[in-house]
C-alpha positions as CSV (number, residue, x, y, z in Angstrom):
1,M,0.0,-0.1,-0.1
2,K,1.2,3.4,-1.1
3,L,0.5,5.9,1.7
4,T,-1.8,8.6,0.3
5,P,-1.2,12.2,1.3
6,A,-3.9,12.0,4.0
7,V,-2.3,8.9,5.5
8,L,1.2,10.4,5.2
9,A,-0.1,13.7,7.2
10,G,-1.6,11.5,9.8
11,H,1.4,9.4,9.8
12,L,3.7,12.4,10.2
13,A,1.6,14.0,12.8
14,A,1.9,10.7,14.9
15,R,5.5,10.7,14.4
16,Q,5.8,14.4,15.7
17,E,4.1,13.4,19.1
18,I,6.7,10.8,19.8
19,D,9.8,12.1,21.8
20,Y,12.8,10.4,20.9
21,N,14.8,12.2,23.7
22,S,12.7,10.7,26.3
23,A,12.1,7.0,27.6
24,P,10.0,5.1,25.1
25,P,6.3,4.1,26.1
26,N,4.8,0.8,25.6
27,L,5.0,0.8,21.5
28,S,2.1,-1.3,21.2
29,T,-0.2,1.3,22.6
30,L,0.8,4.0,19.7
31,A,-1.1,4.7,16.6
32,N,-0.9,2.3,13.6
33,S,2.0,3.5,11.4
34,S,3.3,6.0,13.8
35,L,6.7,4.1,14.0
36,F,6.9,3.8,10.1
37,E,10.2,5.7,9.8
38,T,11.6,5.0,13.4
39,W,13.7,2.0,12.4
40,R,13.1,1.9,8.7
41,P,16.2,1.4,6.7
42,K,17.1,3.4,3.4
43,A,19.6,1.5,1.4
44,H,18.0,-2.1,1.6
45,V,15.3,-3.8,-0.4
46,L,12.0,-3.7,1.1
47,P,8.4,-3.2,-0.1
48,P,6.7,0.3,0.0
49,S,4.9,-1.2,3.2
50,G,3.9,-4.4,4.7
51,Q,5.8,-7.6,4.9
52,I,8.6,-9.1,2.9
53,G,9.5,-12.8,2.8
54,D,12.0,-14.9,0.8
55,P,13.9,-13.4,-2.0
56,C,13.5,-15.4,-5.1
57,M,12.6,-15.2,-8.8
58,H,15.8,-13.0,-9.7
59,Y,16.9,-12.9,-13.3
60,T,18.4,-10.5,-15.9
61,D,16.1,-9.7,-18.7
62,P,18.0,-10.4,-22.0
63,E,15.9,-7.5,-23.7
64,T,16.6,-4.9,-21.4
65,G,19.8,-5.8,-19.4
66,L,18.0,-4.9,-16.2
67,F,18.3,-7.2,-13.0
68,H,14.9,-8.3,-11.5
69,V,14.8,-8.9,-7.8
70,G,11.9,-10.7,-6.4
71,W,10.5,-11.6,-2.9
72,L,7.6,-13.5,-1.7
73,H,4.5,-12.2,0.5
74,E,1.0,-13.0,-0.6
75,G,2.2,-14.1,-4.0
76,A,5.6,-12.5,-5.4
77,S,6.6,-8.9,-5.9
78,G,9.7,-7.4,-7.4
79,A,11.8,-4.5,-8.6
80,T,14.3,-3.8,-11.2
81,T,18.0,-2.4,-11.0
82,D,20.4,-1.3,-13.4
83,D,23.1,-0.7,-10.8
84,L,22.4,-2.9,-7.7
85,V,22.0,0.5,-5.7
86,T,18.8,1.9,-6.7
87,Y,15.7,0.0,-7.3
88,H,12.3,0.7,-9.1
89,D,9.1,-1.3,-8.3
90,L,7.8,-3.4,-11.1
91,N,4.2,-2.5,-10.2
92,A,2.7,0.5,-8.6
93,D,2.3,0.1,-4.9
94,G,4.6,-2.8,-4.9
95,K,1.8,-4.9,-6.2
96,P,2.8,-8.7,-7.1
97,F,3.5,-10.1,-10.5
98,I,1.9,-13.5,-9.5
99,V,-0.6,-14.4,-6.9
100,S,-2.3,-17.6,-5.8
101,G,-5.7,-18.8,-6.7
102,G,-5.1,-20.7,-9.9
103,K,-6.0,-24.5,-10.5
104,N,-2.2,-25.6,-9.5
105,D,-2.0,-23.0,-6.7
106,P,-5.4,-22.6,-4.8
107,I,-3.7,-21.8,-1.5
108,A,-0.3,-20.3,-2.0
109,V,2.7,-19.4,-4.3
110,F,6.0,-20.5,-2.8
111,D,9.5,-19.8,-4.0
112,G,10.6,-20.1,-7.7
113,S,13.2,-19.2,-10.1
114,V,13.3,-17.9,-13.7
115,I,14.8,-19.2,-16.9
116,P,15.5,-15.7,-18.6
117,S,14.9,-16.8,-22.2
118,G,12.4,-19.8,-21.8
119,I,9.1,-20.5,-23.6
120,D,8.9,-18.5,-26.7
121,G,12.2,-16.8,-25.7
122,K,10.4,-15.1,-22.7
123,P,11.1,-15.1,-18.9
124,T,9.6,-18.4,-17.6
125,L,9.0,-18.9,-14.0
126,L,9.2,-22.4,-12.5
127,Y,7.6,-22.1,-8.9
128,T,6.0,-24.1,-6.1
129,S,2.3,-24.3,-6.5
130,V,0.7,-25.1,-3.1
131,S,-2.7,-26.9,-2.7
132,Y,-2.7,-27.7,1.0
133,L,-1.5,-26.5,4.3
134,P,0.1,-26.8,6.7
135,I,3.3,-28.0,5.3
136,Q,6.1,-28.7,7.9
137,W,9.0,-31.1,8.4
138,T,7.8,-31.9,11.8
139,I,4.4,-33.2,10.5
140,Q,3.3,-35.9,8.1
141,Y,3.4,-34.6,4.4
142,T,0.3,-34.2,2.6
143,R,0.5,-35.8,-1.0
144,G,-0.2,-33.4,-3.5
145,S,0.3,-30.3,-1.4
146,E,3.6,-28.8,-3.5
147,T,3.7,-29.2,-7.0
148,Q,5.9,-27.3,-9.6
149,S,4.2,-25.2,-12.2
150,L,5.1,-22.7,-15.0
151,A,4.4,-19.1,-15.7
152,V,5.5,-16.7,-18.4
153,S,5.9,-13.0,-18.7
154,H,5.1,-11.1,-21.8
155,D,5.3,-7.6,-20.3
156,G,8.9,-7.1,-18.8
157,G,8.2,-9.1,-15.7
158,R,5.4,-6.9,-14.5
159,N,3.0,-10.0,-14.7
160,F,3.8,-13.8,-15.0
161,T,0.8,-15.5,-16.5
162,K,0.3,-19.2,-15.6
163,L,0.1,-21.9,-18.2
164,E,-3.4,-23.5,-18.5
165,Q,-2.3,-26.9,-17.8
166,G,-1.2,-29.0,-14.8
167,P,2.2,-29.0,-12.9
168,V,5.2,-29.8,-14.9
169,I,6.5,-31.7,-11.7
170,P,3.4,-33.1,-10.3
171,S,4.8,-35.0,-7.3
172,P,8.0,-35.9,-5.1
173,P,9.7,-39.1,-6.5
174,F,7.9,-42.1,-6.3
175,A,7.1,-43.7,-2.9
176,V,9.4,-41.1,-1.0
177,N,8.0,-39.9,2.3
178,V,9.2,-36.3,1.8
179,T,9.3,-33.6,4.5
180,G,9.0,-31.0,1.9
181,F,9.4,-30.5,-1.9
182,R,9.6,-26.9,-2.8
183,D,11.6,-23.9,-4.1
184,P,12.5,-25.2,-7.5
185,Y,15.9,-23.4,-8.5
186,V,16.7,-23.7,-12.4
187,F,20.5,-23.7,-13.4
188,Q,23.1,-24.6,-16.0
189,N,26.2,-26.6,-15.3
190,S,28.9,-27.8,-17.7
191,Q,30.1,-30.4,-15.3
192,L,26.7,-32.1,-15.1
193,D,26.4,-31.9,-18.9
194,T,29.6,-33.9,-19.1
195,H,28.7,-36.6,-16.3
196,L,25.2,-37.0,-17.6
197,E,26.1,-36.6,-21.4
198,S,23.6,-33.9,-21.8
199,A,23.4,-31.3,-24.5
200,P,25.5,-28.2,-23.7
201,G,23.4,-25.7,-22.0
202,T,20.7,-28.2,-20.6
203,W,18.7,-26.6,-17.8
204,Y,18.5,-28.6,-14.6
205,V,16.2,-28.2,-11.5
206,V,17.0,-28.6,-7.8
207,I,14.1,-28.9,-5.4
208,S,14.7,-28.6,-1.7
209,G,13.2,-30.9,0.9
210,G,14.0,-34.2,2.8
211,V,12.9,-37.6,3.8
212,H,11.0,-38.6,7.1
213,G,13.2,-40.6,9.3
214,E,16.3,-40.0,7.0
215,G,17.3,-36.6,6.5
216,P,17.4,-33.6,4.3
217,S,17.8,-33.8,0.6
218,Q,18.2,-32.0,-2.7
219,F,16.3,-33.6,-5.6
220,L,17.7,-33.1,-9.0
221,Y,15.9,-33.1,-12.4
222,R,16.9,-32.6,-15.9
223,Q,15.3,-30.5,-18.8
224,H,13.6,-33.2,-21.2
225,D,12.2,-30.9,-23.9
226,P,12.9,-27.3,-25.3
227,D,9.4,-26.1,-24.1
228,F,10.2,-27.1,-20.4
229,Q,7.2,-29.4,-20.1
230,Y,8.8,-32.4,-18.9
231,W,11.7,-32.9,-16.4
232,E,13.5,-36.1,-15.8
233,E,14.1,-37.3,-12.2
234,L,17.6,-37.8,-11.4
235,G,17.0,-38.8,-7.7
236,Q,18.5,-37.3,-4.4
237,W,21.7,-36.0,-5.6
238,W,22.5,-34.8,-2.2
239,H,21.3,-36.3,1.0
240,E,22.5,-36.0,4.6
241,P,21.6,-38.0,7.7
242,A,19.0,-36.2,9.9
243,N,20.5,-33.5,12.0
244,S,24.0,-34.3,11.3
245,T,26.7,-31.7,11.0
246,W,29.8,-30.8,8.7
247,G,32.7,-31.8,10.9
248,N,32.0,-31.0,14.5
249,G,29.3,-28.4,13.6
250,N,31.4,-25.4,14.7
251,W,31.8,-23.8,11.2
252,A,28.6,-24.7,9.5
253,G,25.9,-25.5,12.0
254,R,23.6,-28.4,11.3
255,W,22.2,-30.0,8.1
256,G,18.9,-30.3,10.1
257,F,16.0,-32.3,9.0
258,N,14.9,-30.3,5.9
259,F,16.4,-28.1,3.2
260,E,14.9,-25.0,1.9
261,T,15.8,-22.6,-0.9
262,S,18.7,-24.6,-2.3
263,N,20.6,-22.8,-5.1
264,I,23.4,-24.3,-7.3
265,F,26.0,-22.5,-9.3
266,G,29.7,-22.7,-10.5
267,L,32.2,-20.2,-9.3
268,D,35.9,-19.3,-9.8
269,E,38.1,-16.4,-8.3
270,N,36.3,-13.9,-10.6
271,G,32.8,-14.8,-9.9
272,Y,30.3,-17.0,-11.9
273,N,31.3,-19.8,-14.1
274,A,29.2,-22.4,-15.3
275,E,32.5,-24.7,-15.6
276,G,33.8,-23.7,-12.2
277,E,33.7,-25.2,-8.8
278,I,30.2,-26.2,-7.7
279,F,28.6,-24.3,-5.0
280,T,25.2,-24.6,-3.1
281,T,23.4,-22.2,-0.7
282,L,20.8,-23.8,1.5
283,G,18.6,-23.2,4.3
284,A,18.5,-26.0,6.9
285,E,15.5,-26.4,9.4
286,W,16.1,-28.2,12.8
287,S,14.8,-28.4,16.5
288,V,16.1,-30.0,19.6
289,D,14.3,-32.6,21.6
290,P,11.5,-32.9,22.2
291,I,10.4,-32.0,18.7
292,V,7.2,-29.9,18.7
293,P,4.9,-30.3,15.8
294,Q,5.0,-27.3,13.3
295,V,8.0,-25.7,15.1
296,S,11.4,-25.2,13.9
297,D,13.7,-24.2,16.6
298,F,16.5,-23.2,14.3
299,R,17.0,-22.1,10.8
300,E,20.4,-21.7,9.4
301,M,21.7,-20.4,6.1
302,L,24.4,-22.5,4.9
303,W,26.8,-22.9,1.8
304,A,28.8,-25.9,0.8
305,S,31.1,-26.6,-2.3
306,G,31.9,-30.1,-3.6
307,N,32.3,-32.5,-6.3
308,I,30.2,-34.5,-8.6
309,A,30.6,-38.3,-8.2
310,L,28.8,-41.1,-10.0
311,E,27.3,-43.8,-7.9
312,D,25.3,-46.6,-9.5
313,G,24.9,-44.6,-12.6
314,K,23.6,-41.5,-10.7
315,V,25.2,-38.1,-10.1
316,K,25.9,-37.3,-6.5
317,F,27.0,-34.0,-4.9
318,V,29.9,-34.7,-2.4
319,P,30.8,-31.8,0.1
320,N,34.6,-30.8,0.5
321,M,33.9,-27.8,2.6
322,A,30.8,-25.9,4.1
323,G,30.2,-22.8,6.1
324,K,27.4,-20.3,7.0
325,L,26.4,-17.7,4.5
326,D,25.1,-15.4,7.3
327,W,25.5,-16.1,11.2
328,G,22.5,-13.9,12.1
329,T,19.7,-16.0,13.4
330,S,17.1,-13.8,11.4
331,A,19.0,-14.1,8.2
332,Y,17.6,-16.8,6.0
333,A,16.2,-18.0,2.7
334,A,19.1,-16.8,0.5
335,A,18.4,-16.6,-3.3
336,G,20.9,-15.7,-6.2
337,K,21.4,-15.7,-9.8
338,D,24.1,-15.4,-12.2
339,L,24.5,-11.7,-13.4
340,P,26.2,-11.6,-16.8
341,A,28.7,-9.1,-17.7
342,T,26.4,-8.0,-20.4
343,S,23.8,-6.8,-17.9
344,K,23.5,-3.0,-17.4
345,A,24.8,-3.1,-13.8
346,S,28.0,-5.0,-15.0
347,E,28.4,-2.9,-18.0
348,K,28.5,0.3,-15.8
349,S,30.9,-1.1,-13.4
350,G,32.9,-3.2,-15.7
351,A,32.3,-6.3,-13.8
352,P,32.6,-9.9,-15.2
353,D,30.0,-12.6,-15.0
354,R,29.0,-12.8,-11.1
355,F,26.7,-14.7,-8.9
356,I,24.6,-12.2,-6.9
357,S,22.8,-13.5,-3.8
358,Y,20.2,-11.8,-1.4
359,L,19.3,-12.9,2.1
360,W,16.0,-12.3,4.1
361,L,16.2,-10.6,7.4
362,T,13.0,-11.3,9.1
363,G,11.7,-8.6,11.1
364,D,9.7,-10.6,13.9
365,F,11.7,-13.7,14.0
366,Y,9.8,-15.9,11.6
367,G,6.5,-14.6,13.0
368,T,7.3,-15.9,16.6
369,L,7.6,-12.5,18.3
370,D,4.9,-10.3,19.1
371,F,6.5,-7.2,17.6
372,P,4.5,-4.0,17.2
373,T,4.0,-4.4,13.7
374,N,0.9,-2.5,13.1
375,Q,2.6,0.4,14.7
376,Q,5.6,0.1,12.1
377,N,3.5,-1.0,9.3
378,W,6.5,-3.0,7.7
379,T,8.4,-6.0,8.5
380,G,11.7,-7.4,7.4
381,A,14.0,-6.4,4.4
382,L,16.5,-8.0,2.2
383,L,20.3,-7.8,3.0
384,L,22.6,-5.8,0.6
385,P,23.4,-7.9,-2.5
386,R,26.6,-10.0,-2.1
387,E,29.1,-11.2,-4.9
388,L,30.1,-14.8,-4.2
389,S,33.3,-16.1,-5.8
390,V,36.2,-18.6,-4.8
391,G,38.4,-17.1,-2.1
392,K,41.9,-17.8,-1.3
393,I,43.8,-17.3,2.0
394,S,47.5,-17.0,1.4
395,N,50.7,-17.3,3.6
396,V,49.0,-19.6,6.0
397,V,51.2,-21.4,8.6
398,D,50.9,-25.3,8.3
399,N,49.5,-26.0,11.8
400,E,46.5,-27.5,13.4
401,L,44.5,-24.5,12.8
402,A,44.5,-24.9,9.2
403,H,43.8,-28.7,9.1
404,E,40.4,-28.6,11.0
405,T,37.3,-29.8,9.0
406,G,35.7,-26.2,8.6
407,S,34.6,-23.6,6.1
408,W,37.8,-23.8,4.1
409,R,40.1,-26.4,2.6
410,V,44.0,-26.7,2.0
411,A,44.6,-26.0,-1.7
412,S,48.3,-26.3,-1.8
413,N,51.4,-26.6,0.6
414,N,54.6,-25.0,-0.4
415,S,57.4,-25.9,2.3
416,G,55.0,-25.4,5.3
417,V,53.2,-22.4,3.8
418,L,49.7,-23.1,2.9
419,E,47.2,-21.6,0.7
420,L,43.4,-22.2,1.7
421,V,40.3,-22.0,-0.4
422,T,37.1,-20.9,1.1
423,L,33.8,-19.1,-0.2
424,K,34.3,-15.4,-0.8
425,Q,31.4,-13.1,-0.1
426,E,31.4,-9.5,-0.2
427,I,28.9,-6.6,-0.6
428,A,28.3,-6.2,-4.4
429,R,31.0,-3.7,-5.8
430,E,28.4,-1.2,-7.0
431,A,26.6,-1.2,-3.6
432,L,29.7,-0.9,-1.5
433,A,31.1,1.9,-3.7
434,A,27.9,3.9,-3.2
435,L,27.8,3.2,0.4
436,T,31.3,4.6,0.9
437,S,31.2,7.6,-1.8
438,G,29.6,10.1,0.3
439,D,31.1,12.3,3.3
440,S,33.5,10.6,5.6
441,F,35.8,11.1,8.4
442,T,39.0,9.4,9.7
443,E,39.4,8.4,13.4
444,P,43.0,8.3,14.4
445,G,44.3,4.8,15.1
446,R,45.1,3.9,18.7
447,T,46.3,1.0,20.8
448,L,44.3,-0.3,23.7
449,N,45.8,-2.6,26.5
450,S,43.3,-2.0,29.2
451,S,39.5,-2.7,29.6
452,G,36.9,0.0,28.7
453,T,35.6,2.1,26.0
454,V,36.9,5.3,24.3
455,A,34.7,7.4,22.4
456,F,35.3,8.6,18.7
457,Q,36.6,12.1,18.5
458,R,33.5,12.7,16.1
459,T,29.8,11.4,16.2
460,P,28.2,10.5,13.0
461,G,25.3,12.9,12.0
462,S,22.8,10.1,11.6
463,K,22.2,6.4,12.2
464,F,23.0,5.8,8.6
465,H,26.6,5.1,8.1
466,V,29.5,2.5,7.2
467,I,32.5,1.8,9.5
468,T,35.6,0.4,8.1
469,A,38.4,-0.7,10.2
470,T,41.3,-3.0,10.7
471,I,42.0,-4.7,14.0
472,S,45.4,-6.2,14.8
473,F,46.3,-8.5,17.7
474,P,49.7,-9.8,18.9
475,H,50.4,-13.5,18.8
476,T,50.2,-13.7,22.5
477,C,46.4,-13.0,22.3
478,R,45.8,-16.5,20.8
479,G,43.5,-18.4,23.3
480,S,43.4,-15.6,25.7
481,D,40.2,-13.9,27.2
482,L,40.7,-10.8,25.1
483,R,37.7,-9.2,23.4
484,A,37.9,-6.1,21.0
485,G,35.8,-4.2,18.7
486,F,33.4,-1.1,18.6
487,Q,30.3,0.1,20.3
488,I,27.9,1.5,17.7
489,L,24.5,3.4,18.0
490,S,25.7,4.4,21.5
491,S,24.7,7.2,24.1
492,E,24.1,7.2,27.8
493,H,21.1,5.1,27.4
494,E,22.0,2.4,24.7
495,S,24.7,0.8,22.9
496,T,25.3,-2.2,20.6
497,T,28.9,-3.8,21.1
498,I,30.4,-5.6,18.2
499,Y,33.7,-7.4,19.2
500,Y,35.9,-10.3,18.3
501,Q,36.8,-12.8,21.2
502,F,39.6,-15.3,21.0
503,S,38.0,-17.8,23.7
504,N,35.9,-19.2,20.9
505,E,36.9,-17.5,17.7
506,S,33.8,-15.5,17.3
507,I,32.5,-12.1,16.4
508,V,29.7,-11.2,18.8
509,V,27.0,-8.7,18.5
510,D,25.9,-7.8,22.1
511,R,22.3,-6.5,21.9
512,S,21.5,-6.8,25.5
513,N,21.6,-2.8,25.7
514,S,20.6,-2.1,22.0
515,C,17.1,-1.0,22.4
516,A,15.4,1.1,25.4
517,A,12.2,0.2,24.1
518,A,12.9,-3.5,24.8
519,K,12.4,-2.7,28.2
520,T,8.8,-1.4,27.7
521,T,7.5,-3.3,24.7
522,N,7.4,-7.2,23.9
523,G,8.7,-8.6,20.8
524,I,11.8,-6.4,20.3
525,D,14.5,-9.1,20.0
526,S,17.4,-8.1,22.1
527,R,19.3,-11.7,22.3
528,N,23.1,-11.6,21.4
529,E,24.2,-12.8,18.0
530,S,27.5,-14.6,17.3
531,G,29.4,-16.3,14.4
532,R,32.7,-18.1,14.1
533,L,35.6,-16.7,12.2
534,R,39.1,-18.1,12.4
535,L,42.0,-15.6,12.2
536,F,44.8,-18.1,10.9
537,D,48.5,-17.8,11.8
538,L,50.2,-16.1,8.8
539,T,53.9,-15.9,7.9
540,Q,55.5,-12.8,6.3
541,D,59.1,-12.0,5.9
542,G,60.0,-15.0,8.1
543,Q,57.9,-13.9,10.9
544,Q,54.5,-15.4,12.2
545,K,51.4,-13.0,13.0
546,I,47.9,-13.4,13.5
547,E,45.6,-12.6,10.5
548,A,44.2,-9.2,10.9
549,L,40.5,-8.5,11.3
550,N,39.1,-6.4,8.5
551,L,35.9,-5.1,9.3
552,T,33.1,-3.5,7.3
553,I,30.1,-2.6,9.4
554,V,26.8,-1.1,7.6
555,V,24.5,0.6,10.0
556,D,21.3,1.5,8.1
557,N,19.2,2.7,11.0
558,S,18.1,-0.6,12.5
559,I,19.7,-3.0,10.1
560,V,23.3,-3.9,11.1
561,E,25.5,-6.0,8.8
562,V,29.0,-7.1,9.9
563,H,31.3,-8.4,7.1
564,A,34.9,-9.5,8.0
565,N,37.8,-10.5,5.9
566,G,36.0,-11.3,2.8
567,R,34.5,-14.7,4.1
568,F,32.2,-13.7,7.2
569,A,28.9,-11.9,7.6
570,L,26.5,-11.7,10.4
571,S,23.4,-9.6,10.0
572,T,20.8,-8.4,12.7
573,W,18.5,-5.7,14.2
574,A,19.8,-3.0,16.5
575,R,16.7,-1.0,17.1
576,S,18.0,2.1,19.1
577,W,15.4,4.4,20.2
578,Y,17.1,7.6,21.5
579,A,17.9,10.3,19.0
580,S,21.3,10.7,20.5
581,S,22.3,7.0,20.0
582,R,24.6,7.7,17.2
583,G,28.0,7.5,18.9
584,I,30.8,5.1,18.2
585,R,33.4,3.9,20.7
586,F,36.3,1.6,20.7
587,F,35.9,-1.4,22.9
588,Q,38.5,-3.6,24.7
589,D,38.1,-6.1,27.3
590,G,40.5,-8.7,28.8
591,N,44.3,-9.2,28.8
592,G,46.1,-8.3,25.6
593,E,47.0,-5.2,23.3
594,V,44.8,-4.3,20.4
595,M,45.8,-1.9,17.5
596,F,43.0,-0.3,15.7
597,G,43.9,1.0,12.4
598,D,42.4,2.5,9.1
599,V,39.2,3.5,10.9
600,T,37.0,5.5,8.6
601,V,33.3,6.4,8.9
602,H,31.3,7.0,5.8
603,E,28.0,9.0,6.4
604,G,24.6,9.1,4.8
605,L,24.4,5.9,2.8
606,Y,22.2,6.3,-0.2
607,D,18.4,6.0,-1.0
608,A,17.7,2.6,-2.8
609,W,14.3,3.9,-3.7
610,P,14.3,7.2,-5.5
611,D,10.8,6.8,-6.9
612,R,9.0,6.3,-3.9
613,P,7.5,9.1,-2.0
614,S,9.6,10.3,1.1
């Protein structure tokens, strides 16, 4: 819903009655929409109002070169971008381009993906058409509840028209008792073409789910005909035992009981490559005992890379490393797509073929928190676009730290000096350049060796800024109780502390004092967040040192994204209340010396939605 002038006037009047210099009231007692701007980001993807769900259905339109970004909620809506910075709604008021209510989808439309030049050369959507609810891995699956259907756009993606026919994948594999069967992701892969003796450029589909009593799975299908009407079942090309882990689970969580939103793509060091190393991103659902029907205690957004093997004539995916795409507990359901060098965004920036991924940051913890939604009139957002590629960590000392089963693997060993391989993930270059192109100031570097905080000499002018910094630690800090980082959105009333701690090799976001309103209002999540990042021992000029921590912290009002060393991300909410909560402080705790350098604050961010009314 786009706010009319009358509604906007009432909304602004309600805002003017709120005093952000005084203690917050119970926010659930305020007028509807009165908190619309209080915590709303400006550089992220979200609808004009209301809720956003899973990102999905992205593609580059070959006729226009525009990149289409989609998301679920009561159907699917979307926007286009020619630079990965600014976005334009496909339809007025953010209206959807496909909704449920057809013969195949009387109940709901779930995630899908787009073949850019499909039927008649037009964008062709393969999506999950839903006929029965509830669907959840903890309960018995209703046969026929999830099928895969086609829709085609003839108007530049503003509408996708469903084919007047039944589903093209009408059921899960024969006699398999699935936990789920949804989120079809279409892709091309040269390695699969070779192993399966497929024609070059064949399309494949991976469908996410699992098997009751056995564990999560990816189900693989192959295009059979040029009109995408028939898909050959290739079986469970990847399956893991129920609730098992990669290694000891420290670096990639749990595989859980059910996979969701799986993507498959090839990468090299430059970005997307259909002939490159195979990667997958996937959501994993799991719970602790006792398992409660229709409840997932945990959802984790994971990635894995691996090799293709042939077992009894069938292709199988065999992981060789795995990790978390984002360690935030509200960050989930990633969906990406290859963005060719010929797209408008890539032509502008000179970028090669890339794989761009968006994640969903749920605003009410998957609907489990009684957040003051009516007062805010929007819920959730998509995180900043990320470029994924094969990453290298060079000059690593050959010790036990490098040989654990983790989110990396050893690529080479040259006389005790290792090169490691991992998934590289960074904010898309266009978005990062725009985020850091405005006014900025540099904070002098400093060394801290005693516990406490030190305020920056200058305070940002708003709650919209990016902090970049390097933190260096002496070798004696390994295994100590040292914690060091920054406090952001700080004042005498509130602060959010982001720090690295050596005791468990983690970046922690301490939200216990982030939001004064959490003390007066239910549903504002203030639980701490954490994610594991190993800083390896490196060798340089014959000397050993601990790898430096290179941080990029995006503060977009209430959304905080923490990116580190090109291979770590943790995204969360930090909903500060007071207008004065804009300060930044150095933070150190424990025994050890910490050196802060290259500290820069970029102010203002950018408006991702220039066409929408302010």
